[in-house]
N, C-alpha and C positions, 0 to 999 in steps of 0.2 A: 386843454393840455394838462392841467393839474389832475383832472379826473383820469385821463389816460395813464399818467405816471403812477397814480395810486393803483389802478387796476393792474398795471404791469408788475409793480413790486409786490402787490398782494398775490398775484398768480405765481410769481417767482418764489415767494416765501412758501406758498402751499406746495409747489413742486419740489422744492428743496426739502421741506419737512417730510413729504411723502417718500421721497427717494431715500432720505436718512433712515426713516422707519423701516423701509423695505430692506435696506442694507444691513441694519442692525439685526433685524429678524432673521435674515439669511445667515449671518455669521453666528448668531445665537443657536440656531437649529443645527448648523454644521458642528458646532463645538460641544453642545450639550445633549443632543438627541441622537440615539443609536443610529448608525449609518444605514442599517437595513430598512429604517422607516422612511428614508427620504432619497436614497440612491436611485438614480434612473436606470432601469433595465429595459433596453430596447429589444422587444421580441423579434423585430425584423433582422437583428444581427444573426439570428439562427437560420435565416432564409437565403436561398439563391433563386434566381429566375428560372422558371420552367416554361417553355413555349406553349405548352398545352394547359398546364394547371395554374399558371400565374406565378406560383412560387412552391418550392419544396424545401424540406429541411436539408441543411448542408450535410454532406458525408464527412466522416472522420472528425466530427465536433468533439472537443474536449474542453469544456468550459466549467469553471467553478464559480458559483454564485452564492452570496449571502442573501437569503430571502427575507421578506418582511416578517416572516414568522420566526426568524432567528435561526433557521436551519442553514447549514452550509451544504449546498447541493452540487455535486459533480455530475455533469451531464455529458454523456459520451454516445456517439452514434457510429454505426458501421458504414460500409461503402455506399449504402443506399439511404443513409440518413435515418436508419431505424435503431431502436434500442431493444435489448441491450447490445452493447458494443460487440459481444462475442457471437452475435447472430450471423450465420452463414447461409448462403443461398441453398446449398446442398442439404437435404434433410437426412437426419440420421435414421437408420433402420430401427423400427420398433418404437419410435417416439411419436406421440400425438402432437402435431403442430397446429397451433392456433394463432391467428393474426387478428389484432384489434385495430380498426381504423376509426378515425374521428378527429376531433379538434383538440383544443388545449386541455379539456377535461380528461381526455385519453392520454395525452402526452405527460401531464403532471409535471410540467417544467419547474415548478417552484416547490416540488416535493422530493424528498430523498428517494433515490431510484428503487430502493427496496420496498417503498410504500406505495408506488403507483399501481393503478388498477391491474395492469398486465402482470407485474411481479407478484402481487397479492394472489391473483388467480392461479398462477403457476405454483406458488407455494401451497395453496389450498388443495389443488389437484394432486400434488405429490404426496401430501399428507394422507390423501385418500388412496394412495398406492398406484396412482396413474402417472406413468412416465410421460409428462407433458412438457412442451416448450411453448411459451407464450411470447409472441413477438409484438412489439408496440410500433404500429405504423401511423400513429397520429401525427398531425401537423397543426401547429398553432394557427388559429384564424380560419380554418377550413369550414366550409358549409357543405351541405349534402352533395352538391354537384361535384365539388373537388374531391370529396371522399370517394365517390363512385369512380372517377377517373383514376385516382390513386390506386384503388382496388383493382381496376382493370389493368393498370400498369405493372403492379407488383405480384399479383396472384400467379401468373405463369412462371415467374422467376423463383418464387418460394414454395409453390405447390402446397398450401396449407390444407389440413384436413377439415378445419372449421374456421369460418370467417365471421367476425363480429363488426357491426357498425354501432358505435356508441354515439347516439344522437344527443344533441344539446339544444336547449330552447332557442339560442341565437342562430342556429343553423338555418332555421326557417327564413329569417330575414335575409341572410346572405344569399339564399337561392334566387332572389329576384334582383340582385345587384351585380353590376359588371365591374365595380370598383369597391374594394374593401380595404380598410386600413391604409388608404392612399395608393394601393397597388391594383393593377388590372387583374381580373379573374374571369374564368369562363362562366357561362350560364347556359341554361337550356330553356327552350320553348316547346310547347306541345303543338304539333301540327294538327290539321283538321282530322287526319286519319288516326290520331292518338299516338303517333310516334314522336320521339324526342329529337329535336333539332339542336345541335350543339353550336353555340356562338363563341368563337375563340376570344381569348383575352386581348385587349389592347395594351400592349406592354410598353413600358418606358425604356427597356433595355437594361435597367438595373433596379434593385430593390430600393424603394423609397423608405427612408427611416421615418420614425414617428416625429413629425415636426420638421420644418426647414426654416432657415433664416432666423429671425427673432423667435419664431415658434420653437425652433430647435434649442435656442438658448433657454427658453422657458422650461423645456423638458428637463434640463439639467439643473434647474433652480431647486435648491433644497426646500425653500419656502413653498414653492408650487407643489413639489412632490409630497410634502407633508400634508397639505390640504387637498391633494388631488382626489382621494376617495370620496370626499364630500362633494367636490365639484362634479365628479362622474355621476354620482347619484342624482344630482340636480339635472345634468345633461340628459340622463337616461329617462327623465320625466317630461322632457320637452322635445319638440321637433318631430320629424317624420317617424312613423312607427318602425320602419326598417332600420333607421339610424339609431333609434333608441334601443332596440333589441340587440343590435350588433355591438353596442358599447360594452365595456368591461363590466358594468353594473346592470346590463340589460336583463339578465336572468333573475335579478333581485326585485324587479318590478312585477308584482304578482297580479296585474290587471286581469289576465286571462282566467284566473281562478275565481273571480267574483263578477266578471263582466263577460258572459258568454259571447257577446257580439265581437269582442276583441279577437277571438280565435278565427273570425271570418277574414281577418287581414292575411292570414296564412294561406299561401297557395298550396293547398293540400294535394291538388292533382299533380303538380310538379314533384312534390315530395314523394308521393306514392309511386309515380312512374320511375323516379330515380332509385327508390328502394327495390322495386321490381327488377330493374336493370342490374342492381348489385346481386340479387339472387341468381339471375341468369349467368352473371360472370362467375359466381361461386360454383354453380352447377357445371358450367363449361369446364372448369378446372377441377372438377370432382371433389368439391368441398361442400360442407353444409353451411347454410347461411342463417344468421340470427341478427336481429338488431334490438337494442334496448335504449331507453331514454335515460340519460344520466340525471339522477334526481337533483332537483334544484332545492335550495334552502326553503323556498316558498312551498314546497311539497312535503318535506320530511321533518322540518324542525318545529316542534310544537310551540315553543316560546315565540318564535317569529310569527307563526300563524295567529296565535292569540293576540299578539301585539298589533298585527295588521287589522284584525277584526275590531279591536278596541279603538284603534286610532281612526279608522274609517267609519266607525259606528255601523258596521254591517249587521244585518238581521241574522238570527240563528239559521244556520244551514246555507246562507248565501255564499260563503267561501267553500269552494269545492276543490280540494287538493288533488283530486284525481281527474280534473277536467282535461288536461293535456294527455295524460296517460291513456284515458279512455278513448280520446280521439285518435291517438296513435294505434291503439288496438283495432279500431275500425278500419 
């Protein structure tokens, strides 16, 4: 009995000490750390349910966000959830209309709207004397299958002259999943004759926020949000390949650049078939089609690459920054 009492009070003391430490840390971060470094930003707040695509960006969004980079970003969408807000379905005479489809790398949700890829492209073309309008049709969290369906949905409405698909490394993982970020999504399978078979999403009827119950409370914890980038990096290194690559830090795990066998995890046949379907959609709507791979830090930032080679003790030439780019060209 004495031993049980000792264990009980010892456990209670540890629990109280841990709770006090967590509470003090939570209050300290909220009081002394800039809010943009710990405030929870739920990407799902921008979404609404779509029966075929799983989710799409809400129309008429007008949200102002202070990002972790210290930028104040006002994000506004038109009637179809596209940016810029001024985009209209009817195309002006004599204007070259370009639409860019993709995921968060295209949307640029945490970047001032004049700095996102579509706005930069439009400004560049106009400096060259080309009267261009560049529409951003990206949706956070999308994989190649959803991008294809979104392109098929919007191309007849907006009649672009040129269509881009901005691919990102974590698109490959999403192509073989029917649930991403807690929400149902469509996926495709290749039939024996080489045709794509669409598998509709299993929908919940509403968009699932990031986290629920105690998990939802955790998302709003300043302590958790402050350390979350480190936790995401850890999660991105363990578990199933698809889940790791789909995570927020998935594109920072450069395995495919020094382990050629890792690229075999990717279902290239599905990706290739979807890209071919995008091209057919563009041609059907009398548009030219291009796709590009959004450059990852593991491809373009020399200090990161040198640090990876040093940390993993890779032999000279083992790290191939063009591994994925070359495979996409094929």
